[in-house]
C-alpha positions as CSV (number, residue, x, y, z in Angstrom):
1,X,23.0,57.8,125.1
2,X,25.4,58.9,122.3
3,X,22.6,58.8,119.7
4,X,20.7,61.3,121.9
5,X,23.6,63.6,121.4
6,X,23.6,63.5,117.7
7,X,22.0,66.5,115.7
8,X,20.5,64.7,112.7
9,X,20.0,66.7,109.3
10,X,17.4,69.3,109.4
11,X,14.1,68.3,108.1
12,X,14.1,71.2,105.8
13,X,15.7,70.0,102.6
14,X,16.0,73.5,101.0
15,X,14.3,72.4,97.8
16,X,17.1,69.9,97.0
17,X,16.8,66.1,96.4
18,X,17.4,64.3,99.6
19,X,19.9,61.3,99.8
20,X,20.5,60.5,96.3
21,X,24.3,60.4,96.2
22,X,26.2,57.2,97.0
23,X,29.2,57.4,99.3
24,X,31.6,57.2,96.3
25,X,29.7,59.9,94.5
26,X,29.8,62.1,97.7
27,X,33.7,61.4,98.1
28,X,34.0,62.4,94.3
29,X,32.8,66.1,95.2
30,X,35.8,66.5,97.5
31,X,38.3,64.8,95.2
32,X,37.2,66.7,92.3
33,X,37.5,70.1,94.1
34,X,41.1,69.2,94.9
35,X,41.6,68.5,91.3
36,X,44.5,65.9,92.2
37,X,45.6,65.4,88.4
38,X,46.8,69.0,88.2
39,X,49.1,68.7,91.3
40,X,51.8,66.4,89.7
41,X,51.6,68.4,86.4
42,X,51.6,71.9,87.9
43,X,52.1,72.3,91.6
44,X,54.7,69.8,92.6
45,X,57.2,71.5,90.2
46,X,56.5,74.8,92.0
47,X,57.0,73.2,95.5
48,X,60.4,71.6,94.3
49,X,61.5,75.1,93.2
50,X,61.3,76.0,96.8
51,X,61.9,72.9,98.8
52,X,64.2,70.8,96.5
53,X,64.9,67.5,97.9
54,X,62.4,68.2,100.7
55,X,59.4,68.3,98.3
56,X,58.2,64.9,99.6
57,X,58.7,66.2,103.3
58,X,56.7,69.3,102.5
59,X,53.8,67.1,101.3
60,X,54.0,64.8,104.4
61,X,53.7,68.0,106.7
62,X,50.9,69.3,104.6
63,X,49.1,66.0,104.7
64,X,49.4,66.1,108.6
65,X,48.0,69.7,108.8
66,X,45.1,69.1,106.4
67,X,44.4,65.9,108.3
68,X,44.1,67.7,111.7
69,X,41.6,70.1,110.1
70,X,39.7,67.1,108.5
71,X,39.2,65.4,111.9
72,X,37.8,68.5,113.3
73,X,35.5,68.9,110.4
74,X,34.5,65.3,110.5
75,X,33.4,65.9,114.2
76,X,30.9,68.5,113.1
77,X,29.7,66.5,110.0
78,X,29.0,63.5,112.5
79,X,26.3,65.6,114.1
80,X,24.9,68.0,111.5
81,X,24.4,67.9,107.7
82,X,23.1,70.7,105.4
83,X,24.1,72.1,102.1
84,X,26.1,75.1,103.8
85,X,29.5,73.3,104.5
86,X,31.7,74.9,107.0
87,X,29.5,77.9,107.1
88,X,26.5,75.9,108.5
89,X,29.0,74.4,111.2
90,X,30.2,78.1,112.1
91,X,26.6,79.3,112.4
92,X,26.1,76.8,115.3
93,X,28.5,78.3,117.7
94,X,30.4,81.5,116.4
95,X,29.2,85.0,117.0
96,X,27.2,86.5,114.1
97,X,30.0,88.5,112.7
98,X,32.4,85.5,112.6
99,X,29.6,83.4,111.0
100,X,29.5,85.9,108.2
101,X,33.3,85.9,108.0
102,X,33.3,82.1,107.4
103,X,30.3,82.3,104.9
104,X,31.9,85.1,102.7
105,X,35.4,83.7,102.9
106,X,34.1,80.1,102.0
107,X,32.1,81.5,99.0
108,X,35.0,83.4,97.7
109,X,37.3,80.3,98.2
110,X,35.1,78.0,96.1
111,X,34.5,80.7,93.3
112,X,38.2,81.6,93.1
113,X,39.2,78.0,93.0
114,X,36.8,77.7,90.1
115,X,38.4,80.7,88.5
116,X,41.8,79.2,89.1
117,X,40.9,75.9,87.3
118,X,39.2,77.6,84.4
119,X,42.6,79.5,83.9
120,X,44.3,76.1,83.9
121,X,41.8,74.6,81.5
122,X,42.3,77.2,78.7
123,X,46.2,76.9,79.2
124,X,46.2,73.1,78.7
125,X,43.7,73.2,76.1
126,X,45.7,75.5,73.9
127,X,48.8,73.5,74.7
128,X,47.0,70.4,73.2
129,X,45.5,72.4,70.4
130,X,48.7,73.9,69.4
131,X,50.3,70.5,69.3
132,X,47.5,69.0,67.3
133,X,46.6,71.8,64.9
134,X,49.5,74.4,65.1
135,X,47.0,76.9,66.2
136,X,45.6,78.3,69.4
137,X,42.2,79.4,70.2
138,X,40.7,82.3,72.0
139,X,41.3,82.0,75.7
140,X,38.1,83.9,76.5
141,X,36.1,81.4,74.4
142,X,37.7,78.4,75.9
143,X,37.1,79.7,79.4
144,X,33.4,80.5,78.7
145,X,33.0,77.1,77.1
146,X,34.2,75.1,80.1
147,X,32.2,77.3,82.4
148,X,29.0,77.1,80.4
149,X,29.2,73.2,80.2
150,X,29.8,73.1,83.9
151,X,27.0,75.3,84.8
152,X,24.7,73.4,82.6
153,X,25.6,70.0,84.3
154,X,25.3,71.5,87.8
155,X,22.1,73.1,86.8
156,X,20.6,69.9,85.4
157,X,21.4,67.1,88.0
158,X,23.8,66.7,91.0
159,X,23.9,63.0,90.5
160,X,25.0,63.4,87.0
161,X,27.5,65.8,88.1
162,X,28.8,63.7,91.0
163,X,29.2,60.4,88.6
164,X,31.0,62.3,86.0
165,X,33.4,63.8,88.3
166,X,34.1,60.4,89.9
167,X,35.0,58.7,86.6
168,X,37.0,61.7,85.4
169,X,39.2,61.7,88.3
170,X,39.5,57.9,88.5
171,X,40.7,57.7,84.8
172,X,43.2,60.6,85.2
173,X,44.8,59.4,88.5
174,X,45.1,56.0,87.2
175,X,47.3,57.1,84.3
176,X,49.4,58.9,86.7
177,X,49.8,56.1,89.1
178,X,50.8,53.8,86.2
179,X,53.7,56.4,85.2
180,X,54.8,56.6,88.8
181,X,54.9,52.8,89.2
182,X,56.9,52.3,85.9
183,X,59.3,54.9,87.1
184,X,60.0,53.4,90.5
185,X,60.1,50.0,88.8
186,X,62.9,51.4,86.7
187,X,64.8,52.8,89.6
188,X,64.7,49.4,91.5
189,X,64.8,48.8,95.1
190,X,67.3,51.5,95.8
191,X,66.1,54.7,97.6
192,X,67.0,58.2,96.2
193,X,69.4,59.3,99.0
194,X,69.6,62.9,98.0
195,X,65.8,63.0,98.9
196,X,66.3,60.7,101.9
197,X,69.0,63.0,103.4
198,X,67.3,66.2,102.2
199,X,70.5,67.5,100.5
200,X,70.4,71.1,99.9
201,X,67.1,71.7,101.3
202,X,66.9,74.9,103.5
203,X,64.5,75.8,106.4
204,X,63.0,78.7,104.5
205,X,62.6,76.7,101.3
206,X,60.6,73.9,103.2
207,X,58.4,76.6,104.8
208,X,57.6,78.3,101.5
209,X,57.1,75.0,99.9
210,X,54.8,73.7,102.6
211,X,52.5,76.6,102.1
212,X,52.3,75.9,98.4
213,X,51.8,72.2,99.2
214,X,48.8,73.3,101.0
215,X,47.3,74.6,97.8
216,X,46.9,71.0,96.5
217,X,44.4,70.2,99.3
218,X,42.1,73.1,99.4
219,X,38.4,72.0,98.8
220,X,39.0,68.5,100.3
221,X,36.0,69.3,102.7
222,X,33.5,70.3,99.9
223,X,31.6,67.0,100.3
224,X,30.1,68.7,103.4
225,X,28.1,70.9,100.9
226,X,26.1,67.8,99.8
227,X,24.5,67.5,103.4
228,X,21.0,67.2,102.0
229,X,21.9,65.3,98.8
230,X,24.2,62.5,100.2
231,X,22.9,59.2,101.3
232,X,23.2,58.7,105.2
233,X,25.2,62.1,105.4
234,X,26.0,61.8,109.2
235,X,28.1,58.7,108.3
236,X,29.0,59.2,104.5
237,X,30.3,62.9,104.8
238,X,32.7,62.6,107.7
239,X,34.2,59.5,106.0
240,X,34.4,61.4,102.7
241,X,36.2,64.3,104.5
242,X,38.9,62.2,106.1
243,X,39.3,59.9,103.2
244,X,39.9,62.6,100.7
245,X,42.7,64.2,102.8
246,X,44.5,60.9,103.4
247,X,44.2,59.7,99.7
248,X,45.2,63.0,98.6
249,X,48.2,63.2,100.7
250,X,49.3,59.7,99.9
251,X,49.0,60.4,96.2
252,X,50.8,63.7,96.3
253,X,53.6,62.6,98.5
254,X,54.3,59.4,96.3
255,X,54.2,61.6,93.1
256,X,56.5,64.3,94.7
257,X,59.3,61.7,95.5
258,X,58.9,60.1,92.1
259,X,59.1,63.3,90.2
260,X,62.1,64.4,91.9
261,X,63.5,61.0,91.4
262,X,62.8,60.9,87.7
263,X,64.6,64.1,87.1
264,X,67.5,63.3,89.3
265,X,68.0,60.1,86.9
266,X,68.4,62.5,84.0
267,X,70.2,65.2,85.7
268,X,67.6,67.8,85.2
269,X,65.7,70.2,87.8
270,X,62.1,69.5,88.2
271,X,61.4,73.0,89.3
272,X,62.4,74.4,85.9
273,X,60.3,71.8,83.9
274,X,57.1,73.0,82.0
275,X,55.8,69.5,81.2
276,X,57.1,67.3,84.0
277,X,54.8,64.3,83.6
278,X,55.5,64.0,79.8
279,X,59.3,63.7,80.6
280,X,58.5,61.1,83.4
281,X,56.4,59.1,81.0
282,X,59.5,59.1,78.6
283,X,61.7,57.9,81.3
284,X,59.2,55.1,82.3
285,X,59.0,54.0,78.8
286,X,55.6,54.9,77.9
287,X,55.8,58.4,76.1
288,X,52.2,58.2,75.1
289,X,51.2,58.3,78.7
290,X,52.7,61.9,78.8
291,X,49.9,62.9,76.3
292,X,47.3,61.0,78.0
293,X,48.3,62.7,81.4
294,X,48.0,66.2,79.7
295,X,44.7,65.3,78.4
296,X,43.7,63.9,81.9
297,X,44.7,67.2,83.5
298,X,42.6,69.1,81.2
299,X,39.6,67.0,82.0
300,X,40.5,67.1,85.6
301,X,40.4,70.9,85.3
302,X,36.9,70.7,83.8
303,X,35.9,68.4,86.7
304,X,37.4,70.9,89.3
305,X,35.3,73.7,87.7
306,X,32.1,71.7,87.9
307,X,32.8,70.7,91.6
308,X,33.7,74.3,92.6
309,X,30.4,75.8,91.0
310,X,28.5,72.8,92.7
311,X,29.9,73.6,96.2
312,X,29.8,77.5,95.8
313,X,26.1,77.3,94.7
314,X,25.1,75.4,97.7
315,X,26.9,77.7,100.1
316,X,25.2,80.6,98.4
317,X,21.8,78.9,98.7
318,X,22.1,78.6,102.6
319,X,23.6,82.3,102.8
320,X,20.3,83.4,101.2
321,X,18.3,81.0,103.6
322,X,20.1,82.9,106.5
323,X,19.7,86.4,105.0
324,X,23.2,87.0,103.8
325,X,22.3,87.0,100.2
326,X,19.3,88.1,98.1
327,X,16.1,86.1,98.8
328,X,15.7,85.0,95.2
329,X,18.9,82.8,95.7
330,X,16.9,80.6,98.0
331,X,14.9,79.1,95.2
332,X,15.7,75.7,93.5
333,X,14.5,74.4,90.2
334,X,11.1,73.0,90.4
335,X,12.0,69.8,88.4
336,X,15.9,69.5,88.7
337,X,15.8,70.4,92.4
338,X,19.0,72.1,92.1
339,X,20.0,75.7,93.4
340,X,19.7,76.9,89.7
341,X,19.9,80.6,90.1
342,X,22.7,80.2,92.6
343,X,24.5,77.9,90.1
344,X,24.3,80.5,87.3
345,X,25.5,83.3,89.6
346,X,28.5,81.5,90.9
347,X,29.4,80.2,87.5
348,X,29.3,83.9,86.1
349,X,31.3,85.0,89.2
350,X,34.0,82.4,88.5
351,X,34.2,83.3,84.7
352,X,34.4,87.0,84.9
353,X,37.9,87.6,86.5
354,X,39.2,84.9,84.1
355,X,37.7,86.5,81.1
356,X,39.1,89.9,81.8
357,X,42.6,88.6,82.7
358,X,42.6,86.4,79.4
359,X,41.4,89.3,77.4
360,X,44.3,91.4,78.4
361,X,46.7,88.4,77.6
362,X,47.6,86.9,80.8
363,X,48.6,83.3,80.5
364,X,46.4,80.4,82.0
365,X,49.2,79.4,84.4
366,X,49.4,82.9,85.9
367,X,45.5,83.1,86.4
368,X,45.8,79.5,87.9
369,X,48.3,80.6,90.5
370,X,46.8,84.1,91.1
371,X,43.3,82.9,91.7
372,X,44.4,79.8,93.4
373,X,46.4,81.8,95.9
374,X,43.4,84.2,96.5
375,X,41.2,81.2,97.2
376,X,43.7,79.9,99.8
377,X,43.1,82.9,102.0
378,X,39.5,82.1,102.1
379,X,40.0,78.5,102.9
380,X,42.5,79.1,105.6
381,X,40.4,81.6,107.4
382,X,37.3,79.3,107.2
383,X,39.3,76.3,108.3
384,X,40.8,78.1,111.3
385,X,37.5,79.5,112.5
386,X,35.8,76.2,112.3
387,X,38.4,74.4,114.1
388,X,38.3,77.2,116.9
389,X,34.5,76.7,117.2
390,X,34.6,72.9,117.7
391,X,35.4,72.8,121.5
392,X,32.3,74.9,122.2
393,X,30.2,72.8,120.0
394,X,31.2,69.7,121.7
395,X,30.2,71.4,125.2
396,X,26.8,72.4,124.0
397,X,26.1,69.0,122.9
398,X,27.5,67.1,125.9
399,X,30.3,65.6,123.9
400,X,33.2,67.4,125.2
401,X,36.0,65.3,126.9
402,X,39.1,66.4,128.6
403,X,41.8,67.4,126.2
404,X,39.2,67.8,123.4
405,X,40.4,71.3,122.6
406,X,44.0,70.2,121.8
407,X,43.3,68.9,118.3
408,X,41.2,72.1,117.3
409,X,43.7,74.5,118.7
410,X,46.5,72.8,117.0
411,X,44.7,72.6,113.8
412,X,43.8,76.3,114.0
413,X,47.5,77.3,114.9
414,X,48.7,75.3,111.8
415,X,46.3,77.3,109.6
416,X,47.4,80.5,111.1
417,X,51.1,79.6,110.5
418,X,50.2,78.7,106.9
419,X,48.5,82.2,106.5
420,X,51.6,84.0,107.9
421,X,53.7,81.9,105.5
422,X,51.7,83.2,102.6
423,X,52.1,86.9,103.8
424,X,55.7,87.0,104.9
425,X,57.8,87.5,103.2
426,X,55.7,89.8,101.1
427,X,55.1,88.2,97.8
428,X,56.3,90.0,94.8
429,X,54.1,91.3,91.9
430,X,50.5,90.5,91.7
431,X,50.8,88.0,94.6
432,X,51.5,90.9,96.9
433,X,48.2,92.6,96.1
434,X,45.9,89.5,96.7
435,X,45.7,89.9,100.6
436,X,44.4,93.4,100.1
437,X,41.9,92.1,97.5
438,X,40.7,89.4,100.2
439,X,40.5,92.0,102.7
440,X,38.5,94.5,100.8
441,X,36.0,91.7,99.6
442,X,35.7,90.6,103.3
443,X,34.9,94.2,104.5
444,X,32.3,94.6,101.7
445,X,30.7,91.2,102.8
446,X,30.7,92.2,106.5
447,X,29.3,95.7,105.4
448,X,26.4,93.9,103.8
449,X,25.9,91.9,106.8
450,X,25.9,95.0,109.0
451,X,23.4,96.7,106.7
452,X,21.0,93.7,106.6
453,X,21.0,93.6,110.4
454,X,20.4,97.4,110.7
455,X,17.3,97.3,108.4
456,X,16.0,94.5,110.4
457,X,16.7,91.5,108.2
458,X,17.3,88.4,110.3
459,X,20.9,87.7,108.9
460,X,22.2,85.0,111.2
461,X,21.0,84.0,114.5
462,X,22.9,85.0,117.8
463,X,24.8,82.1,119.2
């Protein structure tokens, strides 16, 4: 009976290659979008500056929150597969205007995340180039370089893209794990009691640190954009979504504990460090690993750029199929069977804000933070709306059970609290302008949706 309830992938393959990616290659899409190597190098120190000895707890709580969302998304992925990711799930249940909200939010989230990691790329590239040659290169040229390579690979072959991302992240994470292991071995069997007892941690610091810790996970669900191309998608994709959230949570939590521990050992503050993994590699007795991790972070940022363009292009493809974007974006390359035009458009969209900011002299770390925060608004809204849609979806398919609404509403509540944590207290400087940028973008997207409906274009079906 259960098999009768399953909604299998649509026979329409949208012009993409069907079932060519292995489970590991599908998992690589989610892992690469998270860009896990950048969290120990850049995000954990920022969380520590807020949460202090509660940094590891912030990541435990973030892992639980993301796992709640992952379990909801995996229920959808168990019954349906398409290249539209969360947008496709929303279109099955939500009213048309909320479907459009998810679509435009998710598109912004992937593109802005791409912009974020492009900013991180030119920052790390110039650090390495300055150490090696004594000179730095044009940030605009470096940004255009990594975007161009990513667009070419995503344009050419999704299988090449997935395999490349898998090996890049595996190598980078392995080096970080080695440093963490050596550091914990150096500490011995003793716990860091300052962290265990949360010494000096405040409630407000933990709340703000938790919000920032969530940044490390955004994009964990992007394997769902490979609904057509993943092998046995109704089984592979749900596992990839849940596995990426669990693996990411375990990796980030252990790294958070080890990094704070390492800086306690030398009497320094992790939150003030500009190169934490290099310091930890020296403490662990393998200083060369610090350089390898910086190189790994650079390569991971490239993989993240590639993953974001891959995901965004497939969302845009389905938006065009449903009338939310220009009809030409529905086309795929006749030989490569990739959404070629959508790949180019999303690549340009990711590059433009970075090029403008870099041209006026903004640092790559600032771009990484600004665009990453903007992306988070899109992800949080999309996650919350999809979770809210799950109970009705289960009812429609006869899979609803008593208490089935508890998990989705709990996950949605956590996302709402995360959104509030982003907005209050009001961030200072450019961060305070990001909510207005997101709202303006969303109004424009919904305006386009309303215009298409008014002139008679079938943009989204009524639920």
